[in-house]
ZASEDO-640529 format. One record per residue: residue in one letter; x, y, z of N, C-alpha, C in turn. Coordinates in Angstrom, 3 decimals, padded with zeros to 6 digits, m for minus. Atoms other than C-alpha are relative to their C-alpha. Layout:
<recs>
A,X,Y,Z,X,Y,Z,X,Y,Z .
...
</recs>
This chain:
<recs>
M,000.847,m001.207,000.000,000.000,000.000,000.000,000.875,001.246,000.000 .
S,m000.800,m001.219,000.089,001.391,003.416,m000.937,m000.297,000.913,001.172 .
D,000.232,m000.991,m001.054,001.770,006.316,001.495,m001.284,000.749,m000.251 .
E,001.217,m000.731,000.337,m001.017,008.088,m000.393,m001.230,m000.831,000.360 .
D,001.118,000.875,m000.350,m003.311,005.070,000.019,m000.185,m000.062,001.500 .
S,000.084,000.042,m001.461,m002.454,004.939,003.713,m000.651,001.251,000.546 .
D,000.597,m001.258,m000.444,m003.327,008.610,004.140,m001.495,000.002,m000.256 .
D,001.418,000.043,000.343,m006.637,008.084,002.349,m000.757,m000.916,000.939 .
T,000.670,000.947,m000.893,m007.470,005.086,004.516,m000.210,000.603,001.373 .
R,000.141,m000.637,m001.314,m006.784,007.007,007.715,m001.055,001.091,m000.049 .
H,000.966,m001.083,000.135,m008.814,009.964,006.427,m001.422,m000.556,m000.030 .
R,001.322,000.601,000.103,m011.722,007.726,005.534,m000.453,m000.518,001.361 .
G,000.355,000.551,m001.304,m011.589,006.114,008.969,m000.466,001.049,000.976 .
R,000.397,m001.047,m000.937,m011.984,009.441,010.730,m001.438,000.448,m000.231 .
I,001.356,m000.448,000.299,m015.246,010.306,008.966,m000.968,m001.173,000.135 .
Q,000.996,001.041,m000.223,m018.088,008.195,010.297,m001.395,000.427,m000.456 .
A,001.328,m000.505,000.362,m020.988,010.432,009.308,000.125,001.325,m000.730 .
V,000.040,m001.248,000.758,m021.879,013.271,006.954,m001.365,000.648,000.195 .
Y,001.221,m000.798,m000.094,m024.455,015.978,007.665,m000.081,000.922,m001.214 .
F,000.272,m000.890,001.118,m026.003,017.837,004.733,m000.996,001.078,000.427 .
D,001.033,m001.026,m000.059,m027.777,021.179,004.798,m001.005,m000.306,m001.113 .
V,001.001,000.229,001.043,m030.977,021.255,002.715,000.078,001.098,m001.061 .
G,000.016,m001.074,000.984,m031.401,024.637,000.987,001.394,000.412,m000.429 .
G,m001.304,m000.355,000.516,m028.405,025.286,m001.245,000.951,m001.167,m000.107 .
V,m000.851,001.189,000.065,m026.976,021.764,m000.841,m000.785,m001.174,m000.596 .
I,000.818,001.102,000.522,m029.607,019.022,m001.243,m000.989,000.515,m001.041 .
I,000.868,m000.623,000.997,m031.949,021.374,m003.077,000.626,001.328,m000.426 .
D,m000.452,m001.315,000.437,m031.295,024.520,m005.081,m000.395,001.043,001.039 .
D,000.319,m001.085,m000.920,m031.239,027.714,m003.047,m001.380,000.559,m000.341 .
P,001.350,m000.450,000.324,m034.953,028.596,m002.812,m000.242,001.484,000.238 .
V,000.217,m001.375,m000.448,m034.440,032.147,m001.533,m000.434,000.948,m001.122 .
P,000.445,m000.952,001.035,m034.676,034.070,m004.859,m001.460,m000.190,m000.404 .
A,001.389,000.252,000.399,m037.937,032.389,m005.864,m000.966,000.327,001.139 .
M,000.845,m000.330,m001.143,m039.343,032.748,m002.349,m000.184,001.507,000.107 .
A,000.081,m001.455,m000.103,m038.510,036.452,m002.269,m000.920,000.571,m001.076 .
A,000.858,m000.484,001.093,m040.199,036.960,m005.657,m001.477,m000.244,000.318 .
R,001.397,000.309,m000.343,m043.364,035.251,m004.426,m000.489,000.910,001.123 .
F,000.399,m000.859,m001.117,m043.410,037.295,m001.215,m000.216,001.432,m000.467 .
V,000.169,m001.345,000.566,m042.948,040.553,m003.146,m001.346,000.102,m000.705 .
E,001.264,000.020,000.727,m045.890,039.619,m005.334,m001.196,000.032,000.954 .
E,001.134,000.108,m000.926,m048.164,038.746,m002.413,m000.124,001.234,000.889 .
L,000.019,m001.112,m000.955,m047.166,041.570,m000.064,m000.046,001.362,m000.691 .
R,000.005,m001.240,000.783,m046.984,044.170,m002.840,001.018,001.010,000.528 .
I,m001.120,m000.842,m000.430,m043.624,045.519,m001.764,001.066,m000.040,m001.091 .
D,m001.017,m000.100,001.044,m040.580,046.493,m003.819,001.008,m001.140,000.070 .
A,m000.987,001.067,m000.183,m038.282,043.840,m002.350,m000.241,m000.663,001.352 .
F,000.091,000.702,m001.274,m038.264,041.198,000.370,001.409,m000.365,000.433 .
S,m001.346,000.225,m000.513,m035.098,041.108,002.480,m000.029,m001.052,001.110 .
F,m000.099,001.027,m001.036,m034.396,037.883,004.370,000.856,000.492,001.159 .
K,m000.852,m000.547,m001.059,m031.718,039.781,006.289,m000.800,000.924,000.904 .
K,000.818,m000.933,m000.772,m034.145,042.497,007.380,m000.939,m000.744,000.943 .
H,000.989,000.747,m000.779,m036.629,039.912,008.625,000.598,m001.229,000.675 .
A,m000.682,001.166,m000.569,m034.023,037.500,010.000,m000.492,m000.383,001.394 .
P,000.477,000.406,m001.333,m035.220,037.669,013.657,m001.351,m000.717,m000.055 .
A,001.320,000.636,000.107,m038.816,036.815,012.687,000.111,m001.363,m000.663 .
I,m000.185,001.279,000.692,m037.673,034.071,010.319,000.651,m001.019,000.929 .
A,m000.661,000.915,m000.933,m035.362,032.580,012.956,m000.982,m000.533,001.036 .
Q,001.001,000.458,m000.958,m038.254,032.437,015.414,m000.927,m001.033,m000.634 .
F,000.804,000.972,000.749,m040.342,030.642,012.792,000.762,m001.313,m000.126 .
Q,m000.809,001.203,000.171,m037.482,028.215,012.217,000.290,m000.704,001.320 .
R,m000.125,000.649,m001.312,m037.259,027.556,015.961,m001.285,m000.723,000.409 .
G,001.254,000.666,m000.300,m040.803,026.215,015.823,m001.162,000.940,000.195 .
G,001.081,m000.969,m000.118,m042.824,029.423,015.918,m001.017,m000.158,m001.110 .
S,001.085,000.141,000.972,m046.011,029.861,013.942,000.233,000.873,m001.228 .
E,m000.080,m000.803,001.218,m046.196,031.071,010.372,m000.881,001.233,000.121 .
E,000.885,m001.153,m000.197,m049.070,033.330,011.379,000.753,001.138,000.679 .
Q,m000.768,m001.030,m000.700,m046.756,035.171,013.792,001.089,000.576,m000.896 .
L,m001.015,m000.492,000.936,m044.041,035.402,011.138,m000.563,001.111,m000.866 .
W,000.548,m000.992,000.923,m046.301,037.271,008.734,m000.536,001.222,000.734 .
K,000.371,m001.168,m000.805,m047.617,039.514,011.510,001.223,000.880,000.239 .
D,m001.232,m000.757,m000.239,m044.031,040.515,012.314,000.480,000.686,m001.276 .
V,m000.400,m000.587,001.278,m043.217,041.070,008.640,m000.915,001.166,m000.364 .
A,000.965,m001.049,000.340,m046.397,043.096,008.124,000.249,001.264,000.812 .
A,m000.263,m001.153,m000.854,m045.533,045.337,011.066,001.188,000.810,m000.515 .
Q,m001.181,m000.690,000.517,m042.141,046.149,009.524,m000.233,000.600,m001.384 .
E,000.229,m000.449,001.378,m043.439,046.553,005.991,m001.221,000.908,m000.130 .
D,001.230,m000.793,000.016,m046.631,048.430,006.951,m000.974,m000.549,m001.046 .
R,000.896,000.696,000.911,m048.730,045.883,005.110,m000.936,m000.900,000.801 .
V,000.878,000.988,m000.617,m051.617,043.555,005.901,000.733,m001.330,000.022 .
A,m000.715,001.265,m000.135,m050.266,040.222,007.164,m000.480,m001.015,m001.034 .
A,000.334,001.062,000.942,m050.135,037.404,004.634,m000.614,m001.176,000.743 .
A,000.618,001.186,m000.592,m052.117,034.242,005.260,001.027,m001.117,000.097 .
P,m000.868,001.181,m000.071,m050.305,031.100,006.468,m000.137,m000.829,m001.276 .
G,m000.039,000.747,001.254,m049.287,028.974,003.518,000.877,000.664,m001.034 .
L,m000.824,m000.733,000.970,m047.348,031.671,001.692,001.437,m000.498,000.001 .
W,m001.387,000.462,m000.097,m044.007,030.361,002.951,000.219,m001.230,m000.877 .
L,m000.130,001.218,000.789,m044.562,026.946,001.401,m000.213,000.279,m001.486 .
E,000.180,m000.395,001.399,m045.839,028.552,m001.806,001.326,000.471,m000.584 .
G,m001.290,m000.503,000.468,m042.503,030.328,m002.077,001.011,m001.110,m000.202 .
I,m000.936,001.125,000.120,m040.523,027.144,m001.466,m000.312,m000.817,m001.248 .
K,000.383,000.796,001.166,m042.493,025.236,m004.094,000.356,000.704,m001.299 .
K,m000.300,m000.775,001.207,m041.913,028.043,m006.578,001.456,m000.169,m000.415 .
G,m001.425,000.120,000.308,m038.157,027.581,m006.318,000.559,m001.394,000.208 .
L,m000.452,001.352,m000.325,m038.038,023.840,m005.660,000.823,m000.616,m001.120 .
G,m000.828,000.745,000.934,m035.228,021.968,m007.340,000.868,m000.974,000.771 .
I,m000.762,001.010,m000.728,m034.028,018.722,m005.754,001.209,m000.410,m000.835 .
R,m001.231,000.373,000.694,m030.425,017.934,m006.683,000.156,m001.521,000.071 .
Q,000.017,001.454,000.003,m030.752,014.299,m007.638,001.404,m000.591,000.089 .
D,m001.361,000.524,m000.074,m026.996,013.886,m008.017,000.538,000.045,001.427 .
V,m000.399,m000.037,m001.403,m026.455,014.978,m004.404,m000.700,m001.103,000.781 .
I,000.730,001.101,m000.628,m029.153,012.556,m003.278,000.697,m001.324,m000.302 .
A,m000.684,001.234,000.389,m027.351,009.811,m005.211,001.319,m000.151,000.752 .
M,m001.257,000.064,m000.739,m024.036,010.698,m003.547,m000.245,m000.359,001.463 .
A,000.335,000.324,m001.387,m025.658,010.573,m000.111,m000.368,m001.469,000.142 .
A,000.397,001.408,m000.036,m027.189,007.191,m000.878,001.217,m000.915,m000.116 .
T,m001.222,000.793,000.164,m023.795,005.866,m002.005,000.808,m000.019,001.283 .
L,m000.687,m000.053,m001.292,m022.220,007.040,001.250,m000.638,m000.979,000.983 .
Q,000.716,000.861,m000.939,m024.892,005.231,003.241,000.242,m001.475,m000.323 .
Q,m000.239,001.382,000.408,m024.422,002.045,001.252,001.411,m000.463,000.368 .
A,m001.376,000.313,m000.358,m020.701,002.250,002.059,000.217,m000.029,001.511 .
G,m000.108,000.070,m001.449,m021.438,002.353,005.785,000.202,001.330,000.695 .
I,m000.090,m001.336,m000.583,m021.172,006.112,006.303,m001.410,000.462,000.350 .
R,001.316,m000.482,m000.399,m024.095,007.487,008.274,m000.242,001.377,m000.622 .
I,000.329,m001.283,000.624,m025.899,010.416,006.666,m001.131,000.676,000.774 .
G,001.024,m000.746,m000.722,m027.999,013.157,008.192,m000.268,001.347,m000.630 .
V,000.363,m001.357,000.400,m029.694,016.485,007.632,000.112,000.894,001.217 .
L,m000.102,m001.027,m001.040,m028.822,019.545,009.717,m000.441,001.300,m000.647 .
S,000.596,m001.088,000.778,m031.085,022.369,008.615,m000.791,000.970,000.855 .
N,000.934,m001.014,m000.493,m032.650,025.639,009.644,m001.232,m000.076,m000.892 .
T,001.171,000.214,000.839,m036.140,024.889,008.462,m001.273,000.176,000.802 .
E,001.294,m000.320,m000.590,m039.822,025.377,009.166,m000.920,m001.210,m000.137 .
R,000.889,001.155,000.000,m042.600,022.919,009.929,m000.713,m000.212,m001.339 .
P,000.642,000.253,001.298,m044.479,023.490,006.622,000.955,m000.609,m001.018 .
A,m000.975,000.541,000.942,m041.305,022.780,004.673,000.321,m001.452,000.323 .
V,m000.292,001.375,m000.408,m040.536,019.645,006.683,m001.134,m000.936,m000.406 .
D,001.158,000.841,000.330,m044.054,018.288,006.218,m000.128,m000.226,m001.495 .
Y,000.057,000.134,001.457,m043.697,018.849,002.479,001.150,m000.851,m000.534 .
F,m001.175,000.658,000.552,m040.150,017.587,001.886,000.209,m001.425,000.498 .
L,m000.360,001.289,m000.582,m039.791,014.636,004.243,m000.683,m001.174,m000.696 .
P,000.617,001.121,000.731,m042.389,012.426,002.524,000.617,m000.221,m001.380 .
Q,m000.629,000.157,001.315,m040.679,013.126,m000.812,001.289,m000.802,000.103 .
F,m001.264,000.719,m000.159,m037.333,011.899,000.484,m000.242,m001.472,000.311 .
T,000.205,001.374,m000.439,m038.721,008.756,002.116,m000.845,m000.813,m000.971 .
R,000.926,000.738,000.866,m041.510,007.834,m000.303,000.437,000.040,m001.467 .
D,m000.263,m000.142,001.430,m040.575,009.205,m003.714,001.454,m000.294,m000.357 .
I,m001.418,000.188,000.304,m036.769,009.135,m003.510,000.536,m001.269,000.649 .
G,m000.418,001.222,m000.672,m036.403,006.241,m001.079,001.219,000.157,000.877 .
L,m001.167,m000.252,m000.832,m033.669,007.885,000.986,m000.441,000.235,001.446 .
R,000.315,m000.158,m001.420,m033.868,007.505,004.764,001.264,000.410,000.740 .
F,m001.165,m000.521,m000.700,m031.462,009.631,006.762,000.128,m000.656,001.377 .
D,m000.255,000.583,m001.313,m029.828,008.250,009.896,m000.284,000.992,001.120 .
S,000.249,m001.042,m000.999,m030.294,011.564,011.710,m000.613,001.219,m000.687 .
L,000.649,m001.216,000.494,m032.617,014.516,011.106,000.010,001.034,001.120 .
V,m000.073,m001.082,m000.983,m031.729,017.661,013.044,m000.602,001.229,m000.657 .
L,000.781,m001.059,000.626,m034.350,020.238,012.121,m000.286,001.070,001.039 .
S,000.094,m001.084,m000.987,m034.390,023.610,013.810,m001.394,000.129,000.590 .
C,001.369,m000.153,m000.512,m038.179,023.674,014.094,m000.364,m001.077,001.007 .
D,000.238,001.069,m000.976,m038.026,020.422,016.088,000.810,000.198,001.276 .
V,m000.901,m000.058,m001.163,m035.090,021.213,018.389,000.029,001.376,000.665 .
G,000.136,m001.302,m000.642,m035.815,024.902,019.087,001.224,000.882,m000.036 .
C,m001.171,m000.858,000.166,m032.445,026.325,018.030,000.438,m000.077,m001.460 .
V,m000.367,m000.115,001.411,m030.830,027.346,014.748,001.512,000.109,m000.158 .
K,m001.391,m000.292,000.354,m027.444,027.367,013.060,000.160,001.510,m000.140 .
P,m001.228,000.628,m000.476,m024.971,028.838,013.824,000.100,m000.109,001.527 .
E,m000.046,000.147,m001.455,m025.936,028.491,017.521,000.648,m001.329,000.370 .
D,m000.757,001.195,m000.379,m023.682,025.994,019.277,m000.918,m001.152,000.397 .
A,000.878,001.052,m000.523,m026.616,024.102,020.785,m000.458,m000.976,m001.070 .
I,000.527,000.900,001.033,m027.850,022.711,017.475,001.070,m000.988,m000.461 .
Y,m001.083,000.913,000.371,m024.423,021.210,016.705,000.196,m001.062,001.082 .
A,m000.088,000.971,m001.101,m024.307,019.577,020.134,m001.106,m001.045,m000.129 .
I,001.119,000.923,000.212,m027.728,018.059,019.458,000.296,m000.935,m001.158 .
A,m000.318,000.815,001.177,m026.544,016.853,016.051,000.995,m001.105,000.337 .
E,m000.964,001.023,m000.415,m023.597,015.021,017.628,m000.702,m001.119,000.769 .
L,000.717,000.996,m000.809,m025.871,013.287,020.141,m000.914,m000.863,m000.871 .
M,000.952,000.743,000.817,m028.437,012.317,017.518,000.698,m000.933,m000.990 .
M,m000.740,000.861,000.914,m025.821,010.913,015.150,000.794,m001.060,000.749 .
G,m000.720,000.969,m000.811,m023.975,009.173,017.964,001.479,m000.098,m000.303 .
V,m001.431,m000.027,000.270,m020.486,010.186,016.881,000.573,001.309,000.532 .
S,m000.652,m001.208,m000.489,m017.952,012.737,018.046,000.202,000.991,m001.141 .
G,m000.130,m001.053,000.993,m017.352,016.043,016.270,001.072,m000.256,m001.035 .
E,m001.087,000.213,000.955,m014.051,015.029,014.700,m000.307,m001.120,m000.997 .
E,000.400,001.069,000.923,m015.795,012.067,013.052,m001.090,000.451,m000.979 .
L,001.078,m000.538,000.818,m018.335,014.341,011.341,000.529,000.891,m001.112 .
L,m000.202,m000.940,001.096,m018.219,016.041,007.966,m001.328,000.701,m000.236 .
F,001.215,m000.803,000.157,m020.721,018.868,007.428,000.121,000.862,m001.237 .
L,000.045,m000.806,001.217,m021.693,020.519,004.133,m001.147,000.988,000.102 .
D,000.990,m001.061,m000.126,m023.505,023.853,004.233,000.366,001.111,m000.977 .
D,m000.286,m001.064,000.978,m023.855,026.770,001.824,000.311,001.333,000.650 .
R,m000.275,m001.268,m000.690,m023.267,029.440,004.485,001.266,m000.107,000.846 .
E,m001.294,000.005,m000.680,m019.810,030.275,005.788,m000.152,000.017,001.513 .
E,000.124,m000.109,m001.455,m021.018,031.212,009.283,m000.409,m001.319,000.650 .
N,000.404,001.298,m000.535,m022.600,027.788,009.756,001.148,m000.995,m000.018 .
V,m001.179,000.846,000.100,m019.446,026.047,008.618,001.015,000.352,001.087 .
V,m000.945,m000.444,m001.033,m017.276,028.136,010.959,m000.449,m000.493,001.380 .
A,000.509,000.458,m001.294,m019.527,027.260,013.918,000.244,m001.497,000.182 .
A,m000.256,001.438,m000.081,m019.191,023.559,013.106,001.486,m000.277,000.245 .
R,m001.445,000.184,m000.196,m015.409,023.825,012.857,000.407,000.351,001.430 .
N,m000.314,m000.388,m001.383,m015.359,025.528,016.252,m000.306,m001.111,000.992 .
R,000.278,001.167,m000.839,m016.785,022.305,017.685,000.890,m001.187,m000.370 .
G,m000.911,001.064,000.382,m014.065,020.260,016.002,m000.467,m000.832,m001.173 .
W,000.483,000.726,001.166,m016.126,019.117,013.026,000.886,000.294,m001.213 .
Q,m000.537,m000.292,001.320,m014.726,018.811,009.542,m001.177,000.544,m000.816 .
A,001.133,m000.673,000.636,m016.947,021.252,007.664,000.480,000.817,m001.187 .
E,m000.366,m000.688,001.235,m016.911,022.773,004.190,m001.215,000.723,m000.575 .
V,001.051,m000.718,000.719,m018.908,025.335,002.225,m000.258,m000.717,m001.321 .
A,000.395,000.655,001.247,m020.833,023.635,m000.598,m001.234,000.716,m000.538 .
K,001.115,m000.741,000.607,m023.054,025.640,m002.942,m000.500,m000.628,m001.293 .
S,000.391,000.652,001.239,m023.372,023.233,m005.851,000.271,m001.491,000.108 .
S,m000.284,001.440,000.059,m023.381,019.554,m006.725,001.486,m000.249,m000.230 .
E,m001.430,000.143,000.271,m019.845,020.014,m008.019,000.812,000.193,001.271 .
D,m000.677,m000.199,m001.280,m018.766,021.353,m004.618,m000.112,m001.249,000.868 .
V,000.205,001.199,m000.818,m020.276,018.335,m002.868,000.898,m001.128,m000.494 .
R,m000.815,001.074,000.586,m018.530,015.934,m005.250,001.476,000.214,000.325 .
R,m001.417,m000.301,m000.264,m015.170,017.686,m004.814,000.348,m000.236,001.462 .
I,m000.277,000.150,m001.435,m015.416,017.735,m001.009,000.030,m001.471,000.397 .
L,m000.002,001.433,m000.316,m016.319,014.070,m000.796,001.259,m000.671,m000.553 .
D,m001.242,000.546,000.567,m013.398,013.266,m003.101,001.204,000.392,000.860 .
D,m001.101,m000.468,m000.825,m011.062,015.383,m000.965,000.119,m000.785,001.305 .
H,000.031,000.765,m001.250,m012.111,013.360,002.090,000.002,m001.506,m000.266 .
A,m000.084,001.413,000.381,m011.730,010.058,000.206,m001.285,m000.751,000.342 .
L,001.290,000.610,m000.314,m015.425,009.341,000.596,m000.757,m000.431,m001.254 .
R,000.642,000.470,001.244,m016.162,008.507,m003.048,000.941,m000.943,m000.726 .
</recs>
């Protein structure tokens, strides 16, 4: 066995599980299409996810969609949208990356545990989860969803929960996310974490970690 093969074997042995973000990794980034739908419904010039980040984070911690749109309406001086608009926006921009799903399935078949670590909302979970299990046939070993656990990335608590739910230590985890701040928070816990914004990024990172 060559030195390079030995290095790859050791590297592969350290990674026992891979966590994937959803938006921007498993699916196309839905934000542009969501913003366009919200602008249309609310009759505003632009919808800023940054401006409404506190209200969105509360929704992603398990809060109600009704309260989200009340908070947005108060800031935009508009009548609150009806619940259901959030999911309408997601569906408008939905694009599942089948090649990433295939890579995740291959990892699982090779004995690597796979999971989802996502800031997400109950309507989105209720819509997506049946698609993954029924239509795609992929069953994750761990699902860490902010709306279920009451905290969001990049808060340290959600990474601690993810370690417990996956049953491995931080240094045995690889995490792929499209946001730098979420990756940095994972690295601060000792995880191996990389920014991935495309299927090509995911493929390259898995190759770099000798996982393909």
